MIMARVO-511098 format. One line per 4 residues: number of its first residue (from 1); for each residue x, y, z negated of N, C-alpha, C, CB. Coordinates in steps of 0.05 Angstrom, whole numbers, plus 5000, padded with zeros to 4 digits. Atoms other than C-alpha are relative to their C-alpha. Last residue first. Glycine has a CB too. Layout:
BEGIN
NUM = X,Y,Z,X,Y,Z,X,Y,Z,X,Y,Z ~ ...
//
This chain:
BEGIN
254 = 4991,4975,5012,4645,5414,5171,5022,5013,5017,5010,4995,4971 ~ 5020,4979,4995,4615,5364,5219,5008,5027,4988,4973,4992,4988 ~ 4998,4992,4972,4679,5323,5219,4980,5023,5006,4996,4976,5019 ~ 4975,4985,4997,4681,5322,5143,5003,5010,5028,5024,4983,4992
250 = 5005,4974,5012,4609,5299,5139,5024,5019,5004,4993,4997,4970 ~ 5018,4985,4983,4622,5243,5187,4995,5028,4990,4973,4984,5003 ~ 4985,4992,4976,4683,5220,5148,4983,5016,5019,5011,4975,5015 ~ 4998,5022,4981,4643,5219,5083,5016,5011,5025,4973,4990,5009
246 = 5017,4998,4976,4657,5272,5031,5005,4977,5019,5005,5027,5015 ~ 4983,5005,4977,4690,5249,4966,4982,5000,5025,5015,4972,4997 ~ 5016,5007,4976,4658,5279,4906,5018,4997,5024,4978,5022,5005 ~ 4992,4987,4975,4691,5280,4838,4983,4990,5023,5030,4994,5006
242 = 5016,5006,4976,4672,5267,4766,5013,5013,5024,4971,5010,4997 ~ 4995,4979,4980,4718,5262,4705,4986,4992,5026,5030,5004,5005 ~ 4978,5005,4981,4686,5216,4654,5003,5023,5020,4995,4973,5015 ~ 4977,4981,5003,4645,5243,4596,5024,4992,5017,5008,5000,4971
238 = 4977,5017,5008,4597,5182,4596,5026,5016,4997,5005,4979,5021 ~ 5006,5024,5014,4530,5218,4596,5024,4985,4990,4984,4981,5018 ~ 5013,4995,5025,4543,5290,4614,4995,4975,4983,4973,5015,5005 ~ 5027,5012,5001,4593,5268,4667,4987,5006,4973,5000,4970,5006
234 = 5003,5025,5014,4652,5315,4666,4972,4990,5001,5010,5002,4971 ~ 5028,5005,5009,4670,5369,4716,4999,4972,4988,4981,5002,5024 ~ 5003,5028,5008,4740,5398,4725,4972,4996,4989,5021,4991,4979 ~ 4992,5005,5028,4736,5464,4761,4996,4970,4995,4984,5017,4980
230 = 4985,4976,5010,4729,5493,4831,5010,4996,4972,4983,5025,5003 ~ 4974,5009,5011,4710,5426,4863,5017,5024,4991,5015,4984,5020 ~ 4982,4977,4997,4653,5458,4904,5029,4994,4990,4990,5025,4984 ~ 4994,4997,4971,4619,5391,4911,5019,5023,5004,4974,5005,5015
226 = 4982,5022,4992,4624,5379,4836,5008,5002,5029,4987,4972,4994 ~ 4973,4993,5010,4594,5447,4822,5021,4979,5007,4999,5004,4969 ~ 4990,4979,4983,4534,5431,4866,5028,5008,4992,4982,5024,4999 ~ 4993,5012,4974,4524,5365,4830,5011,5021,5019,4974,4987,5012
222 = 4974,5013,5003,4527,5401,4764,5009,4988,5026,4999,4979,4977 ~ 4981,4978,5002,4469,5446,4786,5029,4989,4997,4994,5018,4975 ~ 4995,4987,4974,4429,5386,4811,5022,5022,4998,4975,5012,5011 ~ 5018,4977,4996,4436,5347,4745,5008,5015,5026,5002,5020,4976
218 = 4986,4975,5005,4474,5281,4755,4981,5023,5005,5026,5002,5017 ~ 5004,4978,4981,4434,5217,4750,5015,5025,4991,4970,5006,5003 ~ 5021,4981,5008,4463,5161,4707,4998,5022,5021,5006,5011,4972 ~ 5023,5002,4983,4501,5102,4736,4976,5017,4990,4992,4971,5002
214 = 5022,5009,5018,4551,5100,4678,4974,4997,5015,4997,5020,4977 ~ 4989,5011,5024,4616,5104,4718,4979,4989,4981,5017,5020,4985 ~ 4993,5028,4995,4589,5112,4788,5013,4987,4976,5017,4998,5024 ~ 4973,5006,5011,4555,5177,4767,5005,4970,5003,5003,5009,4971
210 = 4998,5018,5023,4493,5185,4811,5029,4995,4992,4986,4973,5007 ~ 5008,4986,5024,4476,5243,4857,5001,4983,4975,4972,5011,5004 ~ 5029,4998,5000,4478,5198,4918,4990,5014,4975,4988,4973,5003 ~ 5011,5008,4974,4550,5180,4902,4969,5001,4998,5009,4971,5007
206 = 5029,4996,5001,4590,5214,4848,4990,4993,5027,4993,5029,4991 ~ 5013,4985,4978,4660,5185,4844,4970,5003,4994,5005,4985,5027 ~ 5020,5015,4984,4693,5164,4780,4987,5018,5020,4978,4988,4981 ~ 5008,4984,4977,4756,5185,4743,4981,4984,5017,5025,5009,5017
202 = 5001,4971,5009,4769,5160,4672,4990,5017,5023,5027,5009,4991 ~ 5014,4984,4979,4756,5085,4681,4997,5029,4990,4971,4988,5006 ~ 4985,5000,4975,4806,5042,4643,4986,5014,5023,5007,4973,5007 ~ 4994,5026,4989,4760,5022,4586,5013,5000,5027,4974,4985,5003
198 = 5022,5010,4983,4731,5090,4571,5007,4975,5015,4992,5021,5019 ~ 5025,5003,5015,4773,5112,4511,4978,4987,5017,4990,5027,4992 ~ 4997,5017,5023,4842,5100,4540,4973,4995,4986,5020,5012,4980 ~ 4993,5027,4991,4825,5128,4608,5001,4980,4977,5027,5000,5016
194 = 5025,5013,4991,4790,5188,4576,5005,4971,5009,4987,5016,5023 ~ 5017,5003,5023,4854,5207,4538,4974,4985,5007,4993,5027,4988 ~ 4989,5022,5016,4899,5193,4598,4983,4995,4975,5029,5006,4991 ~ 5005,5025,4986,4855,5237,4643,5009,4976,4982,5015,4999,5027
190 = 5029,5006,5003,4854,5295,4594,4994,4972,5013,4983,5022,5013 ~ 5005,5006,5029,4930,5294,4588,4971,4992,4996,5007,5024,4983 ~ 4989,5026,5006,4938,5290,4664,4994,4991,4971,5031,5000,5005 ~ 5018,5019,4987,4891,5348,4676,5010,4971,4994,4999,5004,5030
186 = 5025,5000,5016,4931,5390,4626,4980,4980,5011,4988,5027,4999 ~ 4997,5012,5026,4998,5370,4658,4974,4998,4984,5019,5015,4984 ~ 4994,4980,5021,4979,5384,4730,4999,4987,4973,4979,5023,5001 ~ 5023,4992,5016,4981,5324,4777,5008,5019,4978,4986,4975,4988
182 = 5017,4982,4984,5029,5313,4835,4977,5011,4983,4989,4984,5024 ~ 4985,4975,4996,5084,5283,4790,4984,5021,5015,5026,4995,5014 ~ 5005,4983,5023,5034,5230,4767,5014,5027,5004,5009,4987,4975 ~ 5027,4989,4999,5035,5198,4836,4996,5021,4979,4979,4977,4998
178 = 5002,4984,4975,5110,5189,4839,4973,5013,5002,5006,4982,5024 ~ 4985,4975,5005,5113,5167,4766,4998,5018,5024,5029,4993,4994 ~ 5015,4982,5017,5058,5116,4780,5014,5027,4995,4994,4986,4973 ~ 5020,4987,4983,5096,5086,4838,4984,5020,4983,4982,4979,5013
174 = 4985,4982,4983,5154,5071,4791,4981,5016,5018,5021,4985,5017 ~ 4992,4977,5017,5106,5042,4740,5016,5020,5016,5016,4990,4976 ~ 5023,4982,5003,5075,4998,4794,5006,5024,4984,4976,4984,4988 ~ 5005,4987,4974,5143,4970,4813,4977,5019,4998,4995,4978,5022
170 = 4977,4982,4995,5160,4955,4740,4996,5016,5026,5026,4985,5000 ~ 5005,4977,5017,5091,4925,4729,5022,5021,5003,4998,4991,4970 ~ 5022,4985,4989,5101,4879,4788,4994,5025,4984,4975,4982,5002 ~ 4990,4988,4975,5170,4856,4763,4978,5018,5013,5009,4978,5020
166 = 4981,4978,5007,5144,4845,4693,5010,5015,5024,5024,4990,4983 ~ 5017,4978,5009,5086,4804,4721,5017,5024,4993,4983,4992,4975 ~ 5013,4989,4977,5135,4760,4759,4982,5024,4993,4983,4979,5014 ~ 4979,4985,4985,5177,4750,4697,4989,5013,5025,5023,4981,5008
162 = 4995,4976,5015,5114,4731,4658,5022,5017,5014,5010,4994,4971 ~ 5022,4982,4996,5095,4681,4711,5004,5027,4987,4973,4988,4991 ~ 4997,4991,4972,5164,4649,4709,4977,5020,5007,4999,4976,5020 ~ 4979,4980,5000,5159,4647,4633,5005,5011,5029,5026,4988,4989
158 = 5010,4975,5011,5092,4612,4640,5021,5022,5000,4990,4995,4972 ~ 5019,4989,4981,5119,4558,4686,4990,5027,4990,4977,4980,5003 ~ 4984,4991,4977,5180,4546,4642,4981,5013,5020,5015,4977,5012 ~ 4986,4975,5008,5135,4542,4581,5016,5012,5023,5018,4994,4976
154 = 5019,4978,5000,5089,4492,4615,5013,5026,4993,4977,4994,4980 ~ 5008,4996,4972,5147,4445,4630,4981,5024,5002,4986,4975,5012 ~ 4977,4989,4986,5176,4453,4561,4994,5006,5029,5024,4980,4997 ~ 4998,4971,5005,5107,4444,4530,5024,5012,5015,5003,5005,4970
150 = 5021,4987,4984,5096,4376,4563,5003,5031,4997,4972,4991,4991 ~ 4993,5003,4972,5163,4351,4536,4980,5015,5018,5000,4970,5007 ~ 4977,4983,4993,5151,4381,4467,5007,4998,5029,5024,4991,4983 ~ 5008,4972,5000,5081,4351,4462,5023,5019,5008,4990,5007,4971
146 = 5017,4995,4977,5106,4283,4483,4991,5029,5002,4975,4981,4999 ~ 4983,5002,4977,5162,4285,4432,4985,5005,5025,5013,4972,5001 ~ 4984,4976,4999,5115,4310,4378,5018,5000,5024,5017,5002,4974 ~ 5017,4977,4992,5064,4256,4392,5016,5025,5004,4978,5004,4980
142 = 5005,5004,4972,5119,4203,4388,4982,5022,5012,4987,4972,5005 ~ 4975,4993,4986,5142,4232,4322,4997,4996,5030,5023,4982,4989 ~ 4998,4970,4999,5070,4232,4297,5026,5008,5014,5000,5011,4971 ~ 5021,4990,4983,5060,4158,4315,5003,5031,5003,4972,4993,4990
138 = 4993,5007,4972,5126,4137,4284,4981,5013,5020,5002,4970,5003 ~ 4977,4984,4993,5110,4174,4219,5009,4995,5029,5023,4994,4981 ~ 5010,4972,4997,5041,4144,4215,5023,5018,5009,4987,5010,4974 ~ 5015,5000,4975,5070,4074,4226,4990,5028,5007,4976,4980,4999
134 = 4980,5005,4979,5123,4085,4172,4986,5001,5028,5014,4973,4997 ~ 4986,4975,4996,5071,4115,4125,5020,4998,5024,5015,5008,4975 ~ 5019,4981,4989,5026,4054,4134,5014,5027,5006,4976,5005,4980 ~ 5006,5008,4972,5084,4006,4125,4981,5020,5013,4988,4971,5000
130 = 4976,4994,4984,5107,4044,4063,4995,4993,5029,5024,4984,4989 ~ 5000,4971,4996,5036,4043,4034,5024,5008,5018,5001,5014,4973 ~ 5022,4994,4981,5032,3967,4045,5000,5030,5006,4973,4991,4988 ~ 4992,5009,4973,5101,3958,4013,4978,5007,5020,5006,4970,4999
126 = 4980,4981,4991,5078,4001,3953,5010,4993,5028,5024,5002,4981 ~ 5015,4976,4992,5016,3958,3944,5019,5021,5012,4985,5012,4975 ~ 5015,5007,4976,5059,3895,3945,4984,5024,5010,4980,4977,4993 ~ 4982,5000,4977,5108,3928,3897,4985,4993,5026,5023,4981,4995
122 = 4995,4972,4993,5052,3943,3848,5018,5003,5025,5013,5015,4976 ~ 5025,4990,4988,5031,3870,3849,5003,5029,5009,4977,4997,4980 ~ 5002,5012,4973,5104,3850,3838,4974,5009,5014,5000,4969,4998 ~ 4981,4986,4982,5110,3898,3780,4998,4990,5028,5029,4998,4990
118 = 5012,4974,4995,5048,3869,3747,5017,5017,5019,4995,5016,4974 ~ 5023,5006,4983,5077,3799,3753,4986,5026,5008,4981,4981,4986 ~ 4989,5004,4973,5143,3826,3725,4977,4994,5020,5020,4977,5001 ~ 4992,4974,4990,5107,3853,3664,5010,4998,5029,5022,5013,4982
114 = 5025,4985,4995,5071,3787,3654,5007,5027,5012,4985,5004,4973 ~ 5014,5012,4976,5136,3748,3663,4975,5016,5007,4993,4971,4994 ~ 4984,4991,4977,5172,3795,3614,4987,4990,5026,5029,4989,4998 ~ 5005,4971,4996,5116,3786,3563,5015,5010,5025,5009,5016,4975
110 = 5026,4997,4989,5120,3710,3572,4993,5029,5006,4978,4988,4981 ~ 4998,5009,4972,5195,3711,3561,4973,5004,5014,5009,4970,5002 ~ 4985,4979,4986,5187,3752,3497,5001,4993,5030,5028,5003,4989 ~ 5019,4977,4997,5132,3704,3473,5014,5023,5016,4991,5010,4972
106 = 5019,5007,4979,5179,3645,3487,4980,5023,5005,4985,4975,4993 ~ 4986,4997,4975,5234,3678,3446,4981,4994,5024,5024,4982,5002 ~ 4996,4971,4996,5187,3686,3387,5013,5005,5027,5017,5011,4977 ~ 5026,4988,4994,5165,3613,3394,5002,5030,5006,4980,4995,4977
102 = 5008,5008,4973,5236,3589,3398,4974,5012,5008,4998,4969,5001 ~ 4984,4984,4982,5256,3630,3337,4993,4994,5029,5030,4996,4995 ~ 5011,4972,5002,5199,3599,3297,5015,5018,5020,5004,5010,4972 ~ 5025,4998,4986,5218,3529,3321,4989,5029,5001,4979,4982,4987
98 = 5020,4990,5019,5291,3535,3300,4974,5005,5016,5009,5026,4986 ~ 5014,5023,5011,5334,3493,3346,4977,5008,4982,5020,4983,4984 ~ 5014,4995,5025,5360,3547,3392,4985,4976,4991,4981,5025,5004 ~ 4981,5000,5022,5413,3531,3444,4987,5004,4973,5022,5021,5004
94 = 4986,5026,5001,5368,3510,3501,5018,4998,4976,5015,4995,5025 ~ 5018,5019,5012,5324,3571,3487,5012,4972,4997,4974,4997,5017 ~ 4997,4999,5029,5383,3616,3501,4983,4979,4986,4994,5028,4989 ~ 4975,5015,5005,5382,3594,3574,5005,4999,4970,5023,5014,5014
90 = 5005,5029,4996,5309,3615,3578,5025,4984,4994,4990,4995,5029 ~ 5015,5010,5023,5327,3682,3547,4993,4971,5003,4975,5017,4997 ~ 4982,5002,5023,5381,3694,3599,4986,4989,4975,5012,5028,4993 ~ 4982,5024,4996,5333,3677,3655,5019,4997,4977,5016,5004,5027
86 = 5016,5024,5005,5281,3726,3628,5017,4975,5003,4976,4999,5019 ~ 5005,5002,5029,5333,3781,3623,4984,4974,4993,4984,5024,4990 ~ 4975,5009,5012,5356,3768,3694,4996,4996,4970,5023,5019,5006 ~ 4997,5028,4993,5284,3774,3718,5025,4988,4989,5000,4997,5031
82 = 5017,5015,5019,5277,3839,3679,5001,4970,5007,4971,5010,5002 ~ 4988,5000,5027,5337,3867,3716,4983,4984,4980,5002,5029,4990 ~ 4976,5016,5000,5312,3845,3784,5012,4998,4972,5020,5011,5020 ~ 5009,5028,4998,5242,3872,3771,5024,4981,5000,4984,4996,5026
78 = 5011,5008,5026,5271,3938,3746,4992,4970,5001,4976,5017,4992 ~ 4977,5002,5019,5313,3944,3809,4991,4990,4973,5015,5027,4998 ~ 4986,5024,4992,5252,3928,3853,5024,4996,4981,5009,5001,5029 ~ 5015,5022,5011,5212,3981,3815,5014,4973,5007,4971,5000,5012
74 = 5000,4999,5029,5265,4033,3828,4986,4976,4988,4988,5026,4990 ~ 4974,5008,5009,5275,4013,3901,5002,5000,4969,5021,5019,5011 ~ 4997,5029,4995,5201,4016,3914,5027,4990,4989,4998,4994,5030 ~ 5015,5013,5021,5195,4085,3882,5003,4969,5003,4970,5007,5002
70 = 4985,4997,5025,5251,4110,3926,4986,4986,4977,5003,5031,4994 ~ 4977,5019,4998,5216,4081,3987,5017,5002,4975,5017,5006,5025 ~ 5011,5027,5005,5152,4117,3966,5022,4979,5001,4978,4994,5021 ~ 5008,5002,5029,5189,4183,3959,4990,4972,4994,4979,5021,4993
66 = 4975,5001,5016,5223,4174,4027,4994,4997,4970,5017,5026,5005 ~ 4988,5026,4995,5156,4157,4060,5026,4997,4983,5007,4998,5031 ~ 5016,5020,5014,5122,4217,4028,5012,4972,5003,4971,5001,5010 ~ 4995,4996,5029,5179,4262,4051,4985,4980,4983,4992,5029,4992
62 = 4973,5011,5005,5175,4233,4122,5007,5003,4970,5020,5016,5017 ~ 5002,5029,4999,5099,4244,4122,5027,4988,4994,4990,4990,5027 ~ 5015,5009,5023,5108,4316,4100,4998,4970,4998,4972,5012,5000 ~ 4983,4996,5024,5164,4329,4150,4986,4991,4975,5007,5030,4997
58 = 4979,5021,5000,5123,4298,4206,5017,5002,4975,5018,5003,5026 ~ 5013,5025,5005,5064,4343,4190,5020,4977,4997,4979,4993,5022 ~ 5006,4999,5029,5110,4403,4187,4986,4974,4991,4984,5024,4992 ~ 4974,5005,5013,5137,4385,4256,4996,5000,4970,5021,5021,5008
54 = 4994,5028,4996,5065,4381,4282,5026,4992,4986,5001,4993,5030 ~ 5019,5014,5018,5050,4449,4252,5005,4970,5002,4971,5007,5008 ~ 4990,4997,5027,5112,4477,4286,4983,4985,4980,5002,5030,4992 ~ 4976,5017,5002,5089,4449,4352,5012,5001,4972,5021,5008,5022
50 = 5009,5028,4999,5020,4479,4343,5023,4981,4997,4984,4994,5026 ~ 5011,5005,5026,5051,4546,4323,4990,4971,4998,4977,5019,4993 ~ 4977,5002,5018,5093,4546,4386,4991,4993,4971,5017,5026,5000 ~ 4988,5026,4996,5031,4531,4426,5024,4996,4982,5009,4997,5029
46 = 5018,5021,5011,4994,4590,4395,5013,4972,5003,4973,5001,5015 ~ 5000,4998,5029,5053,4637,4408,4983,4978,4987,4991,5027,4990 ~ 4974,5009,5009,5061,4616,4480,5001,4998,4970,5022,5018,5011 ~ 5001,5029,4996,4986,4624,4491,5027,4987,4991,4994,4992,5029
42 = 5017,5011,5021,4990,4693,4462,4999,4970,5001,4972,5012,5001 ~ 4984,4999,5024,5049,4710,4507,4984,4989,4976,5009,5029,4994 ~ 4979,5021,4998,5008,4686,4566,5017,4999,4975,5017,5005,5025 ~ 5015,5025,5002,4948,4729,4545,5020,4976,5001,4979,4997,5022
38 = 5006,5004,5028,4994,4788,4533,4986,4973,4995,4983,5023,4989 ~ 4975,5007,5014,5021,4780,4603,4995,4995,4971,5021,5023,5003 ~ 4993,5028,4993,4952,4778,4633,5025,4991,4986,5003,4997,5031 ~ 5019,5018,5014,4934,4841,4595,5005,4971,5005,4972,5008,5008
34 = 4991,5001,5028,4998,4875,4619,4981,4982,4983,5002,5028,4987 ~ 4976,5017,5001,4979,4857,4690,5010,4997,4972,5022,5012,5018 ~ 5008,5027,4995,4909,4885,4682,5024,4981,4998,4987,4997,5027 ~ 5015,5009,5023,4934,4949,4650,4992,4971,5003,4974,5017,4996
30 = 4980,5003,5022,4986,4959,4704,4986,4988,4975,5013,5026,4994 ~ 4984,5023,4992,4932,4947,4758,5021,4994,4978,5014,5004,5027 ~ 5016,5023,5005,4886,4995,4722,5015,4974,5007,4973,5002,5016 ~ 5000,5004,5029,4941,5047,4719,4983,4975,4993,4988,5024,4986
26 = 4974,5011,5008,4953,5039,4794,5000,4994,4970,5023,5020,5007 ~ 4998,5027,4988,4879,5047,4810,5026,4987,4992,4998,5001,5031 ~ 5016,5018,5017,4876,5106,4762,5001,4971,5010,4971,5010,4999 ~ 4984,5006,5023,4933,5140,4799,4985,4980,4982,5007,5025,4984
22 = 4980,5019,4991,4892,5137,4862,5018,4990,4977,5017,5012,5023 ~ 5015,5025,4995,4834,5170,4826,5019,4978,5010,4977,5004,5020 ~ 5005,5012,5027,4883,5222,4800,4985,4973,5003,4985,5020,4982 ~ 4974,5013,5007,4905,5235,4872,4997,4986,4973,5023,5021,4999
18 = 4998,5023,4983,4832,5249,4887,5026,4984,4996,4997,5008,5030 ~ 5018,5020,5011,4829,5293,4826,5000,4975,5017,4971,5012,4997 ~ 4988,5012,5025,4891,5330,4849,4982,4979,4988,5004,5023,4979 ~ 4979,5019,4992,4863,5338,4919,5012,4987,4976,5022,5014,5017
14 = 5013,5023,4987,4799,5370,4893,5021,4979,5007,4985,5009,5025 ~ 5012,5016,5021,4840,5415,4846,4987,4975,5012,4980,5016,4984 ~ 5027,4991,5008,4883,5441,4903,4989,4980,4980,4982,5003,5024 ~ 5019,5020,4992,4958,5422,4905,4972,5008,4989,5008,4972,4989
10 = 5020,5007,5020,5003,5482,4901,4980,4980,5011,4985,5026,4990 ~ 5024,4984,5001,5063,5483,4947,4981,4990,4979,4987,5001,5027 ~ 4995,4972,5008,5114,5429,4962,4973,5015,4999,5020,5014,5019 ~ 4975,4997,5014,5116,5353,4967,5004,5029,4990,5023,4992,5017
6 = 4988,4975,4992,5045,5338,4987,5025,5005,4982,4979,5024,4996 ~ 5006,4978,5018,5032,5265,4975,5013,5025,5011,5009,4995,4972 ~ 4987,4977,4990,5027,5203,5019,4991,5024,4983,4993,5005,5030 ~ 5013,4975,5008,5011,5136,4990,5016,5023,5010,4997,5001,4968
2 = 4983,4976,4998,5028,5068,5019,4983,5024,4992,5011,5003,5029 ~ 5017,4976,5000,5000,5000,5000,5018,5025,5000,4981,5000,4975
//
């Protein structure tokens, strides 16, 4: 798209507003591209959070697995130690002749056996929990690997799009400076304020006596002032800058 501007001399108000309308097209393109970029950056951020959340899940399961394995080792050590104690006591029984002492020693052995039996039951439960945690950990790690692989491909694609958007915005910004240099400072300030407040539409054409920004009828007196283009005219309803662009046939007749 090519634009031609007057390089010297005073630019009439009508021409400035028409140039402003052209500037608005560029600004809307910049706004749209920046919006698309922010959407991509938002998607990047959301995906990064999802990956971090998955890593945290893995860390929690790994910690639970490590803690359960530590508990298993402790109970297994106690079981081994108590088993040795029971064996030592059984060997002592062969050397004791006193019935009372034998009975007391037998009670100790029975208590150890009972405690060991309870430990063995606890160990069975712990082994089941360890197996469950191990399977859960493996599944989550596989999910994380798949998620990371898919994300790397998607991330590269999105970064390429972002770079393309940055290039287009840079080119549009350069064009914007050229266009903006043709517009008076006070008109430019008013335009930028309305542009920000009115969703990217600050300059609108009046067609058939209707504002093309809010589609409200323009009073006849204001319509005549817009045609004259001797001052900046705002829509009474939406407060956008109004301008009238004569048709080609009308221009030739004039």
